[in-house]
Structure formats: C-alpha cells, structure tokens
N, C-alpha and C positions, 0 to 999 in steps of 0.2 A: 503493500500500499504506500509506504513512504516514498518509493521512487515514483509513485503515481503522480506526485508533485513535479519531480525533477526531470522526468523523461517524457512527458506527454504533451510537450507544447504543441507539436503538429496535430495530434489527434484531438486534443481538448480545446484548442484555441481557434478552431475553423469558424466558429461562430461567436459572435458578441453576446448571444442570447441563450447561454448554456443554462439549463434548469436541473434542479436536483430531482424533480418529479420524473418518474420513469414514463416512458411512453406506453399507455394502455392501448391495445389494439385486439381486434379478433384476428387470431391466427387460423391457419388452416386445421380444421378438426382432424385430428390424426387417429387412426385406428388404435382402441385402447386397451384391448386384451390380447397381448402377445404372449403366447406360450413358448417357453424355451428354458435352455439351461441358465444356471446362475454363473457360468463362466462363459466370456464371449471371445471368440478367436478373431485376431487381426492378421495383418499381413505376416507371413512367415510362420504361421502357428502360434505366434506369442499369445498369452492370455492376460487380460487386464483384470486386475484385482484391487485397484484403488483408483480413485479420482482426487487430486489435490487442487485445493481452490486458492488463489490469492483473494484478498478481501476488497481493498478499494478498487472500483472500476469492475468487479466481478460479481461480489456478492452484495455490496452496497455501492451507492453513487461515487463515482471517481472524484478524489479530492481535487484533482486538477480542475474538473467542471465546476466544482464548488467554489474554488478559487476565482476562476473567471466569472462566475456569476455575482459573487460577492464584490469583485472589482467594479463591476458595471453598476451595482446598486450603490456603492460608496464613492464613485467617481473617482477611483484609483486608476492611474495609467494601466492599461491592458498589459498583462504579462508581468507585472511587478512581483507578485508572489512567487511565480515559477522561477524568475531570474534570481530572486533572493535564496530560493531553495537550492538552486544549483550552485551558488557561490560557494567556492572553497572545495567542491568535489568530495572526496572522501574524508577531508578533515573539516568540511564546512559545518556550521552549526546544525543544520538539519540531520545530516548523516550521524553526527555525534549525539544527537538527541534520540534518534531511532536505535542507537547502540547503548542508551542510557548512560552515556558518558557525561552528560549535563542534565540537570533538572528542567522542568517545565518553565520555571520562572527565569532560569538563566537562558533558556533557548528563547523565550519570548523577548527579553531584554536585547539580546543580540540580534534576533531576527528583525525586530522592530526598528532598530539603528540601521540595518541594512536596507530594508524597505523604504525608510525615509530618505536615506541618501540617494538611492536610485531613483525614486519618484520625484524628489526634491519637494516633498509635501509631508504632512504628518499623516502616519499610516496606523490605524487604531488595530494592531495585529491582534490584541485580545478578543476583539470582536469576531474576527475571521476565526480564531482558534475556537471560540464559543459556538459558533455556527457550525464549524466542522464536526464537533463532537457532540452536538445536540441530537436528541432523540428525533427531531423533525427531519434531519437530513440522514443520519446514520442508521437507516432501517434496510433491512435485508429485502433485496428483490423477491417477490412472491414466487416468480418463475424458477428462482434458484432454489428456494426453500422446497418448492415441489420436486424439483429435479433431485436434491439431496435425499430427500424421502424415499424416492423411487430407486436411487442407486443403492441405499442401504437395505431396502426391501429385497433387492436381488442378491444379497449377501456380499457386496463389495464393501471394501472400507472407504472411508472419507477423511480427508485432512485439509486443515486450513494452514497456509504458509504465508504470513504476513509480515511486511515491514511495519510496525508500528511503534507506539511510544508510551511512556508512563504519563498519567494525567497528574495534576496537582495533588490529588489524594492518594498518590503512590499505586493506583491501581492501573494496569495496563488497559490501554484503548482497544477493545475487542466487543464491540456491540453486537455479538452473535450469541446465539444459544450453544454453548459448548458442548452440549449433548448430542448435537448433529454430527459430531467428528470423533473418529477414533483417536486422532493425533491433532494436537494444536501447537505449532511452532511459531513463536513471536520473537521478533529481531531484538526488542528491548529486553527480553528475558535472557536470550541466548548470547547477547553481545555481538551478533552477526547479522549482516543485511543482504538481501538479494542485491545484486546477482553474484554474489560470493558463493562459489560451488559448495563450500563447505555446509551452508544452510540447506541446501537440497539433499545432500548426503545425510544429514542428520535426520531430516524428515522421513527419507526413505529406510533408514536404520530403524526408527522407531515404528514404522509400518511393517519392517520384517520382509520387505520387498526388493526385487531388482528393479533397476530403471526401466526395463521394457515391460514391466507389469503395471506401470502407472500412466495416467493422463494428468497433465498439469495445465491449468487456466490461468492466464494473466493477461492484463490490458496493455502491458509494456513490452515493446520489442526486446530491449535488452535482457529483461528477465526471462522471456520465452526462448531466446536464444542460449542463454546460460544452461537452462533446464534441457533444451534438445541437445546440447554438446555432451550431455552425460548419458544420453540414450533415452530420455523420457519423452513419451509422445506428448506434443504441445498443441494447445489451442489459443490463438490470440484473439482476445475478446474485444470486439468494437461495440456490441450490442449484446446484451444478456439473452435477449430472445433468439437472436441467430446463433449465439455460442450454444445454446441448448440444443438446437437443431443439429449442429456439427457434433455434439456429444453423442446424441442419440445415434447418429450414423455410424460412430465409432463403436459404441457399445452394442448396437442392435437391438435395442429395446426402446419402447417409448418413455419418456420423462415427464410428459404432460397428460395426466389422467383426467382432469377436469377440462372444461370448456372455457377459454379465455373470456375474462370480464364478467364471470358468473359467481354467484355466492349462494349459500343457502337462502331459502326463501325466508323474507322477513316475517316476523309474527303477524304483523298488521296486514300482509299481503299474502297469507296463505290461502290456497284453494284446495276444494276436495279433490283428492286423487282417483277415488273410486268412480265417481261419475264421470270424470274427465277420461279415465281409462275406457270405460264403456262406450263413451261417444266416439273415441278415436278408434277403437276396434271396429266399430260399425263404419266409420267414416273409411279407413283404410282397408276393410276387408280382411283383416287378419285375426288369427285365432291363437294368441299368445297367451301363455300363463306366467310369463316373466314379469318382473316388477316394472313400474313406471317410474323412470328417474326425472325429477323435477328440480330445476335450478332457477334462480331469478338473476337476470342481467343487472349488473351495478351501475349502469348509467341509465339516464332517462328521468325526467322530472314529471311527465304527464301520464302516459299510459303504461301500467306495469306489463313488463315483457318477460316471458319465461322461455327458457330451453327445455325441450321435452325430448327424452329418449325412449321409445318403445319398440320392442324387438329390435330391427336393424334400421329403424327410421329415425332421423335426426329432425326435429321440427321446432318451430317457434310459435309461441301463442302469445297474442297481444289483446289485452282486454281493457275495458274501462275501468277506472278505479272505484273502489266501493264508496258509499255514502252519497250525500246530496250533492250534486254537480252543478257548476254554472252553465246557464243556457247555452246551447249549441256548441259546448266544449266538448273534447274527447270523441270526436267523431270517428270511431274507428270503422264505422260503415262506409264511410267516404274513401277512407284508406283502402279497404278491401276493393270497392268499385273502381277506382282509378288503376290500382295496380293490376287488376284483371284485365281493364280495358288497354292498358299500355303493354301488355305481354308481348305482342307482336307489332308493336309501332316504333321499334327502334330505340326505345328508351329502356336501359338496363333496371329491371325490377326483379324482386323475389317472386318464386313461383307460389302464388296463394292458392289454397286448397279448398277452404270453406269458411263461410260467415255464419255464426250461430248466435242468434239473437234471443235464445232461450236463457234466461238468467238463472234457472234452475240448475245448469250444468256447473258453472263455476262461479255463480254469484252475480255476474254482470254479462252483457254481450261481449263476444270476443271473435277473432278470426285466427286461422290456423294457416302457416305458410311453411315450406320447406326451409331448413336451415342453410345459409349461404356461407360457406367458408371464405374467409379472406380478411383483409386489414381494415380496421377502422382507425384512422388517426385522431385520437383525442386532443392532442397538443397540436395547435395549428402552426406552430413554428417548426414542426417536424424535426425535433432533435435526433441526431444520429444519421441523417441522411446528407448526401452530398448537395451543394447548391443547385446543380443541374437536376438533380432528382427532384429536389422541392419544386422547382420551376415547372418541371414537367407534371408533377401532381396537381398544381393550380391551373396549369393548361387543361389538363384532362377534366378538372372540375368545371372550368369555364365552358369546355366543349359539351359536356353532358347537359349543362344548362340551356345551352343553344338548342340542343336536341328536344328538350322539353318544350321550348318556347315555339319550336317548328312545328310540332304535332297539330294536325287539323282536328279539333274537337269533334266535329260532325263525322269525320271518318271513322273515328274510334267510339262513336256512340256516346260521347260526352257532351253534345251541344246543350243539354239541359243541365250541366253540372254547375252552373252559376248563372246569375242575372248577366245580361249584356249591358255594358256601361256602367258609369258611376260607381266603379269599383272602389276607388279610394275614399269617396265620401262615405259609402257603407262600412268600409274597414274602420274608418274613424269613429264612427258612431258605435261599431261593434266593440272596439277595444275600449273606447270610453266606457260603455255599459259594462264591459267585463271588469274593468279596474274599479268602478263604482261598487259593483257586487262584492268585491274582495277587499275593499278599502278598510284599512285598520287605524290610519292616522292621516292628517293632511300634510301633503308634499308639496310646497310651493311650486317647484318646477313642474309637476304634473298639472297643477291648476292653470299655470300659464299656458302649457302646451294644449290643454283641453280647449282653451279659448283661441289659441293661435292657429292650430292645424286646420279648423274648417274655414278660416279666413284666407288660407293661403294654398288651396288646393290647386294642383297641376291639371292641366287639360289632358285628358287620357287620349293617346293616338291609336293604340293597339290594344286588342283583347286576345290573350292567349291563356293556355293552361299555366297556372301558377302553382308552384310546389308550396310555397307559403313559409317554410321553414328550411330554406336551402342553405346549407353550411357544410363544412368539410366533414365533421363528425357524423353526419347523416348519409355518408357516402360509404360504400364498401368497396375497397380496392383490391386489385389482384395482388398476391403476395411477392410476385417477382418483377412486375412492371407496372408502370403508371397508367393503369387502365381501370376505369369505374366498372365494378361488376354489378353493383345494384344501388339504387337510389332508395333510401328508407324514410319512414316517418311522414307519410303524407297527410297526416291529420288535418292540416290547415289548408289543403289544396282546394282550389276553385278555378273559375275563370276570371282573369283580371289582368292588371296592369303588369306587364312582365319586369319592369324596372323595379318593382317591389322586391323581387327575388334577387335581382343583381345586387341592390342596396344591401339586403340582410345578409348576402354571403360575404359582405366586406366588413361586418361588425367587428371582427377579431383585428382588423387593422387599427381600430381606435380604442381597443380595450387593453388594459395591462396584462402582462403574463402572470400576475398574481391573482387575477379575477378568479374566484373559485368555481363559479358555475360554468362560465364559457370564457375559456382561456383566450387571451389576445397575444399581440406582439408590438404594440405601439411603443414600447420601450427597447425594441430591438432594432438592429440595423438590417434593413431589409435587403439593402444591396449585398452585403456580405452572406446573409442567409440564401439569397438567390430567389426570394419570393416577391412576385410583382406587387408594387404599390397599388393601392386602391385605385388611382387614376388609370394606371396602366391596364389593371384588370377590366376596368370598365371599358376602356378603349378597346382592348382585345374582344370584349363581348360584341361591341358595335361593329367592330370590323368583321366578325363572323356572320352577324346577323344582316350586314349590310345596312346599318342606321346611322344617322348623325347623332353625335353626342348631345345629351340633354343638357339644358341650362340650368335646370333647378334641381341638380343633384342633391344639394344640401337638404331639400325639402324631404326627398325620399330617405336620406339617412336620418334625419329628425324624426320621421314617422317610424322607422325601423327601430330606433332606440326607445321611442314611446312605447311601441308594441311590446318590445323586450321587457321594458319596466312593467308593463301589465301582467305579462306572463310571469315575472317573478313575484309580482305581488300575489297573484293567483296561487302560485306554489307555496308561498309562505302562509296564506290563509288557509290552504289544505292542510299544512304542517301543523297548525294550531288546533285542526279537528282530527288528526292522525290519518289523513287520507292521501298524503304525498306518497309517491312511489319511491322516492329517493331518500336515503338516510341522511342526506345532507341539506334537505329542503328548509330546514329551520334557519339556515345561514342567509337565505335569500332575502329576509325582511330588510336588513340594512343595506342591501345592494340595490333595492328599487330606487331610492333616492340618489344614488351615485349614476345609475344609468339615466334616469330622468334629467339629470343635470348635463350629462353628454347629449342628450337630445335637444335640450334648450341651446346648447352651444351651436349646433347646427341650425337651429331655428334663427339665431342671431346672425349667423353667416349669411343665410338666405336673405334676411332683412337687408343686410348691407349690400348684397347683390342687387336687390330691387332699388335701393337707395342709389347707388351708383348709375343706375339707368334712367333715374328720374331727370327732368330738365333742371338746369341749374338755376337756383334762387338766390338772392342776395342774402349774406349772413345776417344774424341778429345785429341790429344797431341801436343805439341808446338814444331815446327821444330827450329833448330838453324841456319838454313840457312837464308840469306838475299836475296831478289829477287829484281832485277833492273826493273824498269818499266818506261814508258812514261807517261807523265801528259796528262790528258783528259780535254778538255773544254767542260763543260756541258750546259753552258748557253751562249746566244748571248750577245754582248756587249751591255749595256745599260739596260739590264734585271735585275730588283732587286728581290732577293729571300732571304728568311730567313732560308732557307735549301738549301745545296749544293749538293743535291741528284738528279740524273736524274729522270724523270717521271717514277713512277712504272706503271705497266700495269693497264688497266682501271678496275674500281670496277666491271665491269660486267664479267671481264675475269679471274681474277687471286685470287679470295677470296674463293676458295671452300675446297681444301685439307687439312688435318691436317699434317704439315709439320713436319716430325720427324727427319730429317737431312738436312744439308745445301744443299746437292745436289738435294733435292726435292724442293727446292724454285724456283721461277719463274726466268727466265734467267736475268732481271734487278737487281733483289734482290740477286741472286747468284753472280752476279759479283760484286756487292757492298759488299758482304760479304768477297769475296776474296781480295777485294781492301783494306778492313779494316784490314783483317789479315796481308796483306803486310805492311801496314801503321805501325802496332804494332810491327812487326818484324824489321823494318828499323828505326824507330823513338823512339816508346814509351819504349820498353824494354830497348834499351842501354841507355836510359835517367835515368832510375830508380836509379842507384847508386847516382847521383848528387841530384836528387830530395829527396832521403833519407837523404843525408847529410844536405840539406837545412832543412828539418824537425827536425833535431837534433840541429840545430844552434839557435843562440839568435834571429835570424831573423824569426823564424818559423812561427810568427804570420802576417807576411807580404806574399803577394803572390809571388811565385817563378817566376823570370823572364823567366826561362826556360819553365815553364808551358805555360806563355803567348805566348811565341815563337811557341811552339808546337800547340797552338790553331790556329795561323794563318796557319800554314802547314795543319791542319786538314781541314779548311775552303777551301784552295786551292785544297784539295784532294777530295773534295766532301763528307766529313765525318762530317757534322755539323748538329746539330738539328735532329738526326735521331728518336727521340722518340714519337713525337706527334702522337697519334694512327689516323687512317683513320677515325674512327666514329666521333672523335672530331673535325676533320679538313677534311671533304670529298672533299673540292675544293683544299686541299694541298696548301693553301695560306700561312701557317706558317711552316709546318713540311715536312717530307719526303713522307709521304702518304703510311706508311708501316701499316700492320695490326699488332696486338699485338703478334700474332704468328711469323710473319717475324722478328719483332723487337727483340724477344726473342733470337734468334740466334746471333744477333748482340751483345746483352748484354752478351752473354756467352763469345765472344771474348773479349769484353771491361773488363769483369770481372776478367780477368787473370792479370790484373793490376790494383793497387790502384789508378792509375792517369789517366788512360785512359778515365773514364766517363767525368771528367771536361774537359780534352782536347778536347773531341768531344761535349762540351755542352750538356751532357746527364746525368748530376749527380742531384740526389735529394738533397734538396727538391726543386731546381729550375724546374725539370721536371713536378711534380705535380702542382706547383704554375702556371706555364705556361699554362699547360693544363686547370686549374681552370679559368685563365683569358680568354683563348680562348673560353671556353663554356659560361661562365656568365658575363665576363666583358663588361663593356660599351666601346664605342669607345674612350672616353677620358681615361679611366683606361688602355686600350691596349696601347694608345699612350704613357702614362706616364711610365707603368710599363713593359709590355709585349715586346715591341721592344727593351728596352735596355738589357732585359734578353736574347731574342732571339739573339741579336747581341753580346753577351757575354761582355757586358760594365758593368753589375751590377750583383750583387747575391742577393739571398733572404733567408728568413727563415720561419719556420712554428711553431708556438706556439700553442700547443694542450694539452701536458701532465702537470698535476699539482701535487704539492707536497701531498695534503691532500686526494686525491681520486684516485681510479683505473680508470684514464682518458684515457686509451686506448680505453675504451668504452665512446664514446662521450657523451652518455646520462647522464654520471656521472659529467660532467663538471660543475665548480661552478663559473668560472669567469663570470662577469656580462657585458652585453653591454646594456646600457641605452640610449634612445633617449631623447635628451634635446635641444630644439630650433633648430638650424642648425647643430649640432654636435651628435655624439654617444659618450657617456662617458663610458670608460672601466675600470674596476677594478678587479684585481686579481693577482696571483702568477702563473707563468709557469716555468717549467724547462725542461732539455734535449731538448733545442731548437736548433735543427740541423742548423747550419750556422749562428747564430746571432752574432759570434765573428769575423766573416770574415770582415775586414775594407771595402770591397766592398759591404756588406750587405746594401741595401738601402730600403727593403721592408720586413715587417713582416707580414704573413698571419696569422691572429688572429682568433681563434675559441673561442666563448662564448656564453652564454645563453642570448637571447633576449626576450623570452616569456616562463617564467617558467610555465604558466598556460596552454600552448598548449599541445597536444598528445606528448608523450615522444621523439618521433623523429622528431618533428617538432619545438623543443623548441631552437635550436641552430642556429647561424648565423656566417658567415665567414666574417671577416673585414679586409680590407687593410690598414694597418698602416705604415706610413712612419717611418723610424727608428729615423728620427730626430725631432718626436713629442715630446714635453714637457711632462714630467711625467714618461717617460719609464726609468727604472733603471736596468742596467744589473749588477748583483751582483757578480758573480764569474763564471769561467770556471769549468766544470765537468769533471772528468776523467772516463774512461771506463776500468775496470780491471787495474786501476793504470796508465792508458796512457792517455796523453792529446790528443786532437783531433784538432790540428792546421790545418790551410787551407792546403789542398792538401792531407791529409791523411783520409782514410775512417774509422770511428769508428768501433771498433770490438764489436759485441753484437748486440742489437736491433736497432741501429740507423745506416741507411745504407749509408748516404752521406757525402760528405766533407763539411767543412765550420765551423766546431765548435759546440759542444753542450754546451749551457749555462744555467744559472739560471737567471731569471730576475723577477722583480716586476713591474707590470703596475699598479701603484696606482693612479686611478683617473686621466687618461690622456684623452683628447678629441680629437676625429677625425671627420673631415669634413663628412658631411652625404653622399656626392658623392663617399666615399671610401668603401661603402659596396658592396661585391661582388655579384651583381645581386640581385634578389628578392627571390632567393631560400633559402630554411633552410639550416643550415650548413650541417646536414647529407645527404641532397641531393647534395648540391653544392660542395661537397668535393670528387671528383673522384681522387684526387691527389696520392692515393696510388697505382695506375696502373703501369705506366712505372717506378716509383721510386722502387716499391717493386721488378719488375722483375730485376732491375739493382742491388738491394741490394742481393737478392739471388744468383746472378751471382758472387758477390764478394768474395765469399768463395773458388772459383776455384783456385787451385795451379798450377803454370807452372814450378816449380822447378824440 
C-alpha cells in the first residue's frame, strides 16, 4: 500500500477528479454454480493454492487516488503529495515511516515541511492523513470481500501483503477483517517494504508454499515485477472488478455468486414469494420445485426493483411502491407499454414479458422483464476509464437519445401516448402539483420558480417520444465496448418537447461529485476526463438531429432542476412514511433546497439573456425636483417591528420573475422604491454639503447629529432595515421580507449617496453581521447584539483580513481561536477592519481558525467579540488612496461600508464561550457578503 503513493503517478493522476467511491455497475451475470476440484491447474500443470492481496488499490481505494482527490478539494497543487512521498527514495520519510523507523508524529512533521516547500503554500498534511485513515475512505471493496469468501470456500489460502504504517495510537493501519486471511504480513511490523524480495519470501514461508503455487495482486508495477521475478503469478490491478475477472480466469471458478448492485430485500419492501412463484410458473410454463431467489437492487428512488431467479430464468420485477401514492406517479403501466412498443423500433430496451395489475400477487401492480446483463455507470465521471473511452460512452448516450427522438409514435402504436402540444406548460403544472402534494416546508427558491416558469415558457417546435428521466445511470452498456444495450426507467415517458431530455441528461454537468443522490462532475476538469461539456453535448445532439441550437437553453435547465427538486422532495416525503424504495431516501430532504437554488441560477441567466435582447433604454437618472407627499402609517399602534416596511406580497405570490426594472417590481415593493426615491430627493441629497463639511472637520470621528436626525426620519418613512433577505428571515420578524433581487433596486437608489445606507440602517458591515446573527445566533446573542443593531443604537465591525496572508480567501486565515475552560482565546493580527474606529462600535465579528486539522473549508469559525474585551488593541486607522474613512464616509476601493477601516492586534484575549456564532464553521456561517456586497456595488453610482 505504501508504494501506492510513491509509484502510481501515471495510473492515479490521469484525472483531476478521482473519487474514493468505487464505481457501482451491473456486470455480466456469471453462471454461479460451478462444480469442480478444490485445486485448479494452470500452465505447466502447476497448482494454485493461495491468493496474496495487496491492500491499497486492491482491497481498499488506492491511497494515490485519495491524495489526488484531497489535493483538488484543498486547492493544493496537483501531485504535491506523491512528489513528497517519493522524496528521498528508500531513505525518505515515507519509506522510513512504513518500516516503523519514525513515528507518525515525526513523519507528519517532516512530510508537512516537504509538501509546503514543494508547493510553496501551507499544506495541512494532518487533514490528509486523517482522511486516508478514516472509515469513510478505508472500506474494503465488496467485490473483493466476496472473492475472498469464495476463494476460501474452495479450500485455498489467502494472505494480505501490505506496505503500511503505525497510527498515532501505536496500532498498525490495517482496516480489514484479519479473519479473512491465513497470513497477514505488514511492512511496519516486519521492517521490510515491497518491492524488497524478502517480504514476498516471508509471506510464502508463512503460507508454506512455493512461488508457483500462489497468485499475487497489486496495483503497482514495481511490486508486481518483483513478485513475478520470484516465480509468483501476478495480476496488476487497475480496477477491482476487472481484476476479479482475471482472477476467475486463472482459478477456473466464479468469485461472484451474487448479482451486482443487489442486496437482501429491505424489510419495508418485502413481497410474498409463494404467490409470486405461482404467478411466474404459470407465466413461464415451467414446473420447478426449486426455490425462488429474490434480491432487491440497491439503486432507484422511485419504483422498487427486484432480481428474481427461478429454475434457469433470470428476471427483473419492477413494481409500484406500497402505500398512498402521489397522483399520476409511479406509472409502471406506461413503462411496460412503451418498452413493448419500442422492441422493434431501433431503440435498445429490455425484453418485457408481462404486466400484472392484480395487486393480490405482490401487493401492488408490477411488470416482469428479462434480466439484461451489462454495465450501469453510477458515477458519471466514469472513474477508471481512459479519456477516449469516456468520450465514446457519452457519444453513445447522445446517439441513443437521438434514436428515441427519431421514432415515429404512430408507427409503433404510441400516437395516443401523450397529448399533442403544450407539453411544457402541462409539465410545469404537473410538477408544481407534485411538489405541493409532498411539500414539508417553504423553500424560497421553489416559490420563485413556481411563479417564474409559467411566465417564461418557450415555444415548442417539435413533438417526439420523450424518455423523461434520461441520464447515464438509466442506460445499460456493453461490458466490452461503448454500446448501449438497454434504456431503462421509462416511468416519466410521454410525447413532448425533446429538448427536455437533452437538458435533463446534462444535470451531472452542474452537480458536484459529492452530491449523494445523483453524482455530478462540475468540480472536475472535463477536458482531462475526456467528457464533452454540456454545450458540446448539446451541439452534438443538434448536429445528429439536423436542428439549429436553441436560444433559451437556460430555461430547459431551470425546469430540469426544478423537476429534480420536486422529485427529491417526493422521495423525502415518502421516506417520512416509510414508502421510499432506497435506504438513502431520508437524505434527500436537505437536497431539495440546494437543487432549487441551481434551478433559480439558470432562471436568472435566462432573464439576463432576455434583458440583453431588449431595446436599449437610458439608465436611471436623478431628477432635481422635490416631491411633496403625505406620511403613511404602516403599523397599528402597539405593534413592534424592527422593519418599518409594509408587508410584502406573500412568498407564494411574488418571488418568480427576474426583475430588470423598478416598474417590474410587485406593487408593494414598487411603492417602497418610489417612497425611497422621494426621501432621497427631499432629505438626503440636500443634507450632503453639511455632511461633507462634518467629515472634513476635527469632529469627523464622532457621529454626525444630522445623520442621527435623518435616521429617525427614515424610520418614520418606513425606510429602515430594508436589507435582510427573505430566505434568512422568512417570517419577516426582523427585516422587510424582500428578495435579494427586490432589495438590489433599493440599493441602486441608496448607492447614489454615500450617506443613505447608514441613514436607512442598511450599511455594511452591520448588514452582514445582522444576517449572521439572524441565521446562527442564539436567543441570548440576538438580544444582546442583534436588537441594538436593528434599532440603530449600536454599530459593529468585521475582522477577517490579515497582514501576512491573502486572507480574502478565508482558508488562508492564520489567527487562532482556542477553546480553554469556559473561554475562547483568540490570538492574531487583523487589518482593514471596516467599522472598528466608529465610537458606536460595540461588537467585532472575528473570523479565525478553530480546527487546523479539519478539511480546508471547515477549519474556521466566527466569534462574537465585545469591543471592550481586554487584550484587544487598535493600533491605527488606515487610509484608502490617501483618504481617511471616518464615520459617515464610504471608503473608496475594496471596502464598501462606513465606519472606519483600522488595524488591530488581538493578542491573547479571552471571550466567553457563549459568544461563538452558532455551531457552524466560519466558511458556512458567514453569509455576510450578500446584502453588503450589493450595497457596495451600488455606491459607485454618480448622481452629479
């Protein structure tokens, strides 16, 4: 295993997106009951009596691949880990560590220094070591576990021969069940590492065998070569599945008794075997007395799917789930009909046998089809394949989609399979209805999409057969070549707009590789992988179909992600009632919001496309007129609110459109916009000369009395605390209940004056700090800090940037936060701290490292530090382009809010533990750049 780091640069670094998760696939079903001797003869009459396994890259994921993945996630230069491990050769720190000549602590210290010198950046090697040895990564491949079981069942011996090391707890790193092996040889125990011939001889000696009587599996060429030189038969492992096939060929018996990707039937998904067996015997016309074997496929979130073996027949049964179902969902009848119709239409589909709508057989309607052996690629990044093979897979996928869309529905008897025309409007209504039926909480992005989608429907040009769920893992591929053997899961098929299928097949391009339900590869280098980008994939489709590219591609992607979000919500809803067919269904609840936000991103892109095509209009200009108006009373007497804005329209009613002009705002927000504009004309602009004079005076570091007077007027006008976004405060308890898009228009107005944001209590860093407290603060923290900030009685600052590092990237922060007794002790230097010199500043939101050994983006936390905490030292004010940033003036440059930018040293000051902003890591619990950034972008607007 150890040399799995040092010698596998070529094999493990071909892709920048190497995953620890193994590729799950349907492999060709092998004849399972092979009778024969316990000894198997190979060339020259020699007899194999033992199989010897390496660990990393053979029994568990390759450490080299773990290193490559970790480097991508932590933005460490590619190959740093492997280069450091090879440094020094036999006398390098890694080889000495595997021979137990240095401790784990000594290795990490020396190894970390090497990595940092090579990459010229700080490398958290403790984090890598923790990942490498974690249970999440160091799991034995199921295919190897099964192979070892079968080898031992045939009477052969098994051994593991591993380059490994001692953990800090003085236990050797061997995350395997030792009972699987007759002999275990570990380099750290023996003081010898592969490819030293002595370690192979030691293993053979303990097995009591000659070299020719054993087979050795390793993923590294030098290790394999050393074993072969001794006369041991070898297999070089590139992929565990393929290696097992090679091992089967040598041994002469099967090592895979089960069906790939199956498991025992889940308790909630059990079906009666007796009635099913009787049905199948009648259907197939067989008279068997043997048992019916029943397994459940471990993938699929909708319709439970089972593998059946009866007599010599391998079958698949697909049924509706039990319990109350959503309307029109789980249409297995449609699946059966379309696959039967397409059997001779040039589209590869499984051979369906019968549809049974009698629920008394297995509890719900079902259909039966023949088992189709082949490969299903569950990971769309296709790990383990060559770039050219990956491209061929996606080309074949594109080609079979074109075949589906080229079928004449009338010719195959499917002319009535769906309604003609208006497909997308019906789909939008259907999925909105499905989502509402399974809704468990309000998701702002879904509400916006529910209004936006019907307003931006494309004109449908063509009507074809539509698969409805076309993606890579619904295709069965030939085991040896990039050819689609069968298209599966036709539950959502109908007649409709074919571009829906094209867009849906590109979902993986925009999802991360860590997405648990539907893996993606948006964090991978597609060029290096050889996978066509979404745009190229779409052009490939248009070229094969002879179509011009569509302009509104972003709408199709927005709808596809909206539909996926609705599907995930339905799966989550079923999991709450125990109806979901997947064991992982409960995880989908938190994914719905993530996917809906992706959908809204595409809606925004489509809105900007429309905007660019609109005729040019003059930008907003400031009028010199003053408007008289009567004051409105928005709140009943005795009602307390921290926002003086009237109720905006309900979340279900006004979150849809991409608003590109103030006149497109909803009526309440449009009225607010015009009210703010009048306030600026009547009060803010006329006060600017006096406020500018105050900034140039000796009293500039004290708040201007005129600013405080204008604040009270803004409160009375209902122009206070406008910034807090709806998703952070859906009940509108603290803010105005505006969306970010709505608030952006108000920012544009406030940005025409340097003083307006503070006058309306919408200036950063207070805006971001208040949102942080709303999202993550405890009730005690809200009472102490949030309420005074909302009332305008206090100011705050934000301490992130540091002199020694590029700390606009929070992962570079060096300031430390250490837990000690009932306090957090902070130590570090910060500068460009917006707001710290304002005499009203009572709170510092301080970002620092709490766990340097955690993954890169989970090392930081945010601390609420009272400004009167002993140990804080404010050194000096800083200038921006030579200008001071006294209260009331917005700094020019990168810092966008009033309050003063300063330089401070926090040398060993202690903060009570109750002042940590929630339990979230700093990178997660710091949404504070939202409203503040919009305000900052607007401040460059000129009204002269």
